N, C-alpha and C positions, 0 to 999 in steps of 0.2 A: 763387266765384260763377259760376252758370250764366247764359246768355242770358235765360232765362225769368225768373229772380230780378231780374235787372238791368232788364229791360222794366218789371216791377212796381214797381220802386224808382223809375224814371224817370217812370211814370205818377203815383206818389204825390208827385213832388218839389214841386209847387205846395202840396199839402196840408201837407207837411213844413215848407215855409218859412212858412206861416200859423201852424202850431202853434209854431215857434220864435219868431217874432214876439210871439206871445200870451204865451210863456212868459218872454221878455225883460221884457215889461211886468211881470210878477208876480215879477221876479227877486229882490225883496226879501221876498218872502212865504216863510217858513220851510217850508211844506208842500210846495213844488216839489222834486221830486228832481233833484239837480244831475247825477246820472249820466244820467238821461233827457235832460236839457238838453244836456249835453256831447255825448252820443252823436249826437243829431239834428244838433248844430252841425257836429260832426266829418263826419257823412254828407254834409251839405249841401255843406260845402268840398270834400270829395272829389269829389262829381259835378261841381260847377262846375269844378274843376281838371282832371277827365278831359275834359270838354267842349273844353277849349282845344287838346288834341291832335288834333282832328278838324279836317278841312278844311271849307270853307264849306258845300259841299252836304251833306256828312255831317251836320254840325251842324244845318243847317236840317231836314233829314228827321227827326232824332231830336227836336228841339224841336217841330216841327210835329206830327208823327205820334204820338209818344209822350207827350211832355210836355203838348202842347196837346190831345192826343186827336182829332185830326182825322182823316177818313178818308183812304184813299189817294187817292181822286179829288180831294178838298179839298187833299191835300198836292202832288200833281202840279200842280194849277192854281196854287197859290201859289208852288211852285218856278218855274213858267214865268213868272209875274207878276214874281218877285224877279230871276230871272236871265235872263229873255228866251226867245224861242220856241227858240232853239238847245237849250235845257236842257230841252225836253218829254221826258218820260220815261214809260214804261209802269209799272204797278203793280210788274211783276216786276223791273224795273231798280231802282225805289225800295226794294223789299225787299232787293236785293242790297246797295245802298248802306247801308241800315240795318243789315244784318248785319255788313258791314265795320266800321261805326262801333261797333257793340256789341262786336266783337272787340278793337277798338283800346282802348275804355274798360275792358274786362276785363283785358287786359294791363296798362294803367296802374295800375289798382286792385291788381293783384297784386304788381306791382313796387313800389309805394309801401307796401303791407302788410307788405313783408319787413322 
């Protein structure tokens, strides 16, 4: 998986959660594809597990910028609000933190998939 593919997946995370919840409600309906349901469920669990390998700041940046689709300015402000003034970061630094976090997630996913 590439970083761009992972970014798309993370941006779609909330949508996948909503789809899975809907499919769970319809689980007794025979028209639901069990393969689709299990694949979405597996992917959500994999992402949730992968997020646990990140440190607090990395996870915050991934969740705020990619999953909640906040701008870099909003992400920086929220990071400062959450972690204090000493955590004020430039957009460039936030992008480096995000890049490092994406690499960790990809490594985790590759190791789990073996």
